[in-house]
KOLZA-326342 format. One record per residue: residue number from 1; x, y, z of N, C-alpha, C, O in turn. Coordinates in Angstrom, 1 decimal. Layout:
<NUM, <X, Y, Z>, <X, Y, Z>, <X, Y, Z>, <X, Y, Z>>
...
This chain:
<1, <3.4, -21.5, 43.9>, <3.2, -21.7, 44.8>, <5.1, -21.5, 45.6>, <5.8, -22.2, 46.3>>
<2, <5.3, -20.4, 45.1>, <6.7, -20.1, 45.3>, <6.3, -19.2, 45.8>, <7.1, -18.9, 46.7>>
<3, <5.5, -18.6, 45.9>, <5.0, -17.0, 47.0>, <4.8, -17.6, 48.2>, <5.0, -16.9, 49.2>>
<4, <4.2, -19.1, 48.6>, <3.9, -19.7, 49.9>, <5.4, -19.9, 50.3>, <5.6, -19.4, 51.4>>
<5, <6.6, -20.4, 49.7>, <7.4, -20.6, 49.9>, <8.0, -19.5, 50.4>, <8.4, -19.6, 51.6>>
<6, <8.2, -18.3, 50.0>, <9.0, -17.7, 49.9>, <8.3, -16.7, 51.9>, <8.9, -16.3, 52.8>>
<7, <6.9, -17.0, 51.5>, <6.6, -16.3, 53.0>, <6.7, -17.1, 53.9>, <6.9, -16.6, 55.0>>
<8, <6.6, -18.8, 53.8>, <6.6, -19.6, 55.0>, <8.7, -19.4, 55.9>, <9.2, -19.7, 57.0>>
<9, <9.2, -18.7, 54.7>, <10.4, -18.5, 55.3>, <10.8, -17.7, 55.4>, <11.8, -17.8, 56.1>>
<10, <10.4, -16.1, 54.9>, <10.2, -15.0, 55.9>, <9.7, -15.4, 57.3>, <10.4, -15.5, 58.3>>
<11, <8.3, -15.6, 57.3>, <8.1, -16.0, 58.6>, <9.2, -16.3, 59.7>, <9.6, -15.8, 60.7>>
<12, <9.5, -17.9, 58.9>, <10.9, -18.5, 59.5>, <12.2, -17.5, 60.4>, <12.7, -17.2, 61.5>>
<13, <12.3, -17.1, 58.8>, <13.4, -16.3, 59.6>, <13.0, -15.7, 60.7>, <13.3, -15.9, 61.9>>
<14, <11.9, -14.5, 59.9>, <11.6, -13.1, 61.1>, <11.3, -14.1, 62.7>, <11.0, -13.4, 63.7>>
<15, <11.5, -15.6, 63.0>, <10.7, -15.8, 64.0>, <11.8, -16.5, 64.9>, <11.5, -16.8, 66.1>>
<16, <13.0, -16.6, 64.5>, <13.8, -17.0, 64.4>, <15.3, -15.5, 64.7>, <16.2, -15.7, 65.5>>
<17, <15.1, -15.0, 64.4>, <15.7, -13.3, 65.2>, <15.2, -13.0, 65.7>, <15.7, -12.2, 66.5>>
<18, <13.9, -13.2, 66.0>, <13.3, -12.6, 67.0>, <13.3, -13.5, 68.2>, <12.7, -13.0, 69.2>>
<19, <13.6, -14.6, 68.4>, <13.9, -16.3, 69.0>, <15.8, -15.1, 69.4>, <15.6, -14.3, 70.3>>
<20, <16.5, -15.0, 69.1>, <18.0, -14.6, 69.2>, <17.8, -13.4, 69.6>, <18.8, -13.0, 70.2>>
<21, <17.0, -12.4, 69.5>, <16.8, -11.1, 70.3>, <16.3, -11.2, 71.7>, <16.5, -10.4, 72.6>>
<22, <15.4, -12.4, 71.6>, <14.6, -12.4, 73.6>, <15.8, -13.2, 73.7>, <16.5, -12.6, 74.5>>
<23, <16.2, -14.0, 73.3>, <17.5, -14.8, 74.4>, <18.8, -13.9, 74.8>, <19.4, -14.1, 75.9>>
<24, <19.1, -13.1, 73.8>, <19.9, -12.3, 73.7>, <19.9, -10.8, 75.2>, <20.5, -10.3, 76.1>>
<25, <18.7, -10.6, 74.6>, <18.4, -9.3, 75.6>, <18.2, -10.8, 77.3>, <18.3, -10.5, 78.5>>
<26, <17.9, -11.7, 77.0>, <17.4, -12.5, 78.8>, <19.4, -12.9, 79.0>, <19.7, -13.1, 80.2>>
<27, <19.9, -12.9, 78.6>, <20.9, -13.0, 78.9>, <21.8, -12.3, 78.9>, <22.9, -12.4, 79.2>>
<28, <21.1, -11.1, 78.4>, <22.0, -9.5, 79.3>, <21.6, -9.6, 80.2>, <22.3, -10.2, 81.0>>
<29, <20.2, -9.2, 80.5>, <19.4, -9.2, 82.1>, <20.2, -10.1, 83.3>, <20.8, -9.8, 84.3>>
<30, <20.0, -11.2, 82.6>, <20.5, -12.1, 83.5>, <22.2, -11.7, 84.4>, <22.5, -11.8, 85.6>>
<31, <22.9, -11.3, 83.4>, <24.4, -11.2, 84.0>, <24.3, -10.2, 84.6>, <24.8, -10.1, 85.7>>
<32, <23.7, -9.2, 84.0>, <23.4, -8.0, 85.2>, <22.5, -7.7, 86.2>, <22.3, -6.7, 86.8>>
<33, <21.9, -8.8, 86.3>, <21.5, -9.4, 88.3>, <22.5, -10.0, 88.5>, <22.7, -9.7, 89.6>>
<34, <23.3, -10.8, 88.0>, <24.3, -11.4, 88.6>, <25.7, -10.1, 89.3>, <26.1, -10.0, 90.4>>
<35, <26.3, -9.3, 88.0>, <26.8, -9.2, 88.3>, <25.8, -7.7, 89.8>, <26.1, -7.6, 91.0>>
<36, <25.1, -7.0, 89.4>, <24.5, -6.2, 91.2>, <24.0, -7.6, 92.0>, <23.2, -7.4, 93.0>>
<37, <24.3, -8.4, 91.7>, <24.1, -9.3, 93.1>, <25.5, -9.3, 94.3>, <25.6, -9.0, 95.5>>
<38, <26.3, -9.7, 93.3>, <27.6, -10.0, 93.5>, <28.1, -8.8, 94.2>, <28.7, -9.0, 95.2>>
<39, <28.1, -7.6, 93.7>, <28.5, -6.6, 93.9>, <27.4, -5.4, 95.6>, <27.4, -4.3, 96.2>>
<40, <26.7, -6.6, 95.7>, <26.2, -5.8, 96.6>, <26.7, -5.4, 98.1>, <26.8, -4.3, 98.6>>
<41, <27.1, -6.6, 98.5>, <28.5, -5.7, 100.1>, <28.7, -4.9, 99.7>, <28.2, -3.9, 100.0>>
<42, <29.7, -4.8, 98.7>, <30.3, -3.1, 98.2>, <29.6, -2.5, 98.0>, <30.0, -1.5, 97.6>>
<43, <28.2, -2.6, 98.0>, <27.7, -1.3, 97.5>, <26.9, -0.7, 98.9>, <26.9, 0.5, 99.0>>
<44, <26.3, -1.3, 99.9>, <26.1, -1.7, 101.1>, <27.0, -0.9, 102.2>, <26.9, 0.1, 102.9>>
<45, <28.1, -1.9, 101.9>, <29.5, -0.7, 102.6>, <29.1, 1.2, 102.0>, <28.7, 2.2, 102.6>>
<46, <29.4, 1.1, 100.9>, <29.6, 2.5, 100.0>, <28.8, 3.4, 101.3>, <29.1, 4.2, 102.2>>
<47, <27.4, 2.8, 100.8>, <25.9, 3.2, 101.9>, <26.1, 3.9, 103.0>, <26.0, 5.1, 103.2>>
<48, <26.7, 2.9, 103.8>, <26.7, 3.0, 105.0>, <27.8, 4.5, 105.4>, <27.5, 5.6, 106.0>>
<49, <29.2, 3.9, 104.6>, <29.4, 5.3, 105.3>, <28.8, 6.7, 104.7>, <28.8, 7.8, 105.2>>
<50, <28.4, 6.4, 103.8>, <27.8, 7.5, 103.8>, <27.0, 8.6, 104.8>, <27.1, 9.7, 105.1>>
<51, <26.0, 7.5, 105.2>, <24.6, 7.8, 105.7>, <25.2, 7.9, 107.6>, <24.5, 8.2, 108.6>>
<52, <26.8, 7.4, 107.8>, <27.3, 8.0, 108.6>, <27.9, 8.8, 108.9>, <28.4, 8.8, 110.1>>
<53, <28.1, 9.9, 107.8>, <29.0, 11.0, 107.5>, <28.0, 12.3, 107.4>, <28.3, 13.5, 107.8>>
<54, <26.7, 11.8, 106.6>, <26.2, 12.6, 106.8>, <24.7, 12.8, 108.3>, <23.8, 13.5, 108.3>>
<55, <24.9, 12.1, 109.0>, <24.1, 11.6, 110.2>, <24.7, 12.9, 111.3>, <24.4, 13.0, 112.4>>
């Protein structure tokens, strides 16, 4: 009986750690996407200047 409790506790702990990892990665990707979207006009200006100088 005790090995069953240990097994189920281990599975539960692994699932919780997996969920925390997934949520952390999801939030990190979301924040990175928000930064890229907010910097879009700045990046467009820099790329536009480089294209004008090279042409």
